[in-house]
C-alpha positions as CSV (number, residue, x, y, z in Angstrom):
1,F,-8.2,-3.8,-9.3
2,L,-6.7,-2.8,-6.4
3,H,-8.6,0.5,-7.6
4,I,-11.6,-1.0,-7.0
5,R,-10.9,-2.8,-4.2
6,S,-9.9,0.1,-2.5
7,L,-13.6,2.0,-3.3
8,Q,-15.2,-0.9,-1.4
9,N,-12.5,-0.6,1.5
10,V,-11.8,-3.9,0.9
11,I,-8.0,-3.1,1.9
12,T,-6.5,-0.5,4.3
13,P,-5.1,2.4,2.4
14,S,-1.4,3.0,3.2
15,S,-1.4,6.0,5.5
16,S,-5.2,6.6,6.8
17,S,-8.6,5.6,6.6
18,T,-9.5,9.0,4.4
19,S,-7.2,8.8,1.6
20,R,-7.2,7.6,-1.8
21,F,-5.7,5.0,-3.9
22,K,-2.9,6.3,-6.0
23,A,-1.1,4.2,-8.7
24,V,1.3,4.7,-11.1
25,F,1.2,2.9,-14.6
26,L,4.4,3.0,-16.6
27,V,5.2,2.7,-20.0
28,P,8.1,2.2,-22.0
29,I,7.4,5.0,-24.8
30,K,5.6,8.3,-24.8
31,A,2.8,6.7,-27.5
32,L,1.8,4.2,-25.0
33,V,0.9,6.7,-22.5
34,A,-2.6,7.7,-24.1
35,Q,-3.1,4.1,-25.5
36,Q,-2.8,2.4,-22.0
37,C,-5.4,5.5,-20.1
38,A,-7.8,5.0,-22.9
39,A,-8.1,0.9,-22.1
40,F,-7.7,1.9,-18.3
41,R,-11.4,4.1,-19.1
42,Q,-13.0,1.0,-20.9
43,A,-11.7,-0.6,-17.5
44,F,-13.4,2.0,-15.2
45,I,-16.3,2.8,-17.5
46,D,-18.5,3.4,-14.6
47,Q,-16.1,5.5,-12.6
48,P,-15.4,9.6,-13.3
49,D,-12.8,10.4,-15.8
50,S,-11.0,12.1,-12.9
51,I,-9.3,8.9,-11.5
52,L,-7.3,8.8,-14.7
53,K,-4.4,11.1,-16.3
54,P,-2.0,11.0,-18.4
55,I,1.2,12.7,-17.8
56,D,2.7,15.4,-20.8
57,N,5.6,17.5,-20.7
58,Q,4.1,20.6,-19.7
59,V,2.9,19.4,-16.1
60,G,5.9,19.4,-14.0
61,E,5.9,21.9,-10.6
62,R,1.7,21.2,-11.2
63,F,1.9,18.1,-10.4
64,K,1.0,18.6,-6.8
65,N,-2.3,19.6,-7.6
66,L,-3.2,17.2,-10.0
67,Y,-2.2,14.5,-7.6
68,Q,-5.2,15.7,-5.5
69,Q,-7.4,15.6,-8.1
70,F,-6.4,12.0,-9.8
71,D,-5.7,8.5,-8.6
72,I,-4.3,6.7,-11.3
73,F,-1.5,8.5,-13.2
74,F,0.2,7.5,-16.8
75,F,4.0,7.7,-17.6
76,T,6.7,7.1,-19.6
77,V,9.4,5.5,-17.0
78,Q,12.0,8.1,-18.2
79,K,9.3,10.9,-17.4
80,F,8.2,9.4,-14.0
81,A,12.4,9.2,-13.0
82,N,12.9,12.5,-14.0
83,F,9.5,14.0,-11.9
84,L,11.4,11.5,-8.9
85,E,14.6,13.4,-9.7
86,G,13.1,16.7,-9.7
87,K,11.0,16.1,-6.6
88,H,7.5,17.1,-8.3
89,A,7.1,13.3,-6.8
90,D,7.3,11.8,-4.0
91,L,7.3,7.4,-5.0
92,T,6.3,7.0,-1.5
93,K,2.9,8.4,-1.7
94,F,2.0,5.9,-4.4
95,D,0.1,2.7,-3.2
């Protein structure tokens, strides 16, 4: 909902008027990452696939590049905690 509203410029982005909405969707187990990403794809059927990105084990250092390409990221809680601890992700950069 917030992503769609941000596209309509109804809400103010957190950092600047040119920034894109960024969000993390956390799930408790790995099997739910793909399932929830697929459910979101159905909700965003009229949006490009490039807004959604499930995060797997091989991402690590590449996350900074992926952050520029995608808007909504799907993580397990543990994987996101590892990304924060490893400084691959910065919580303040998400809406």
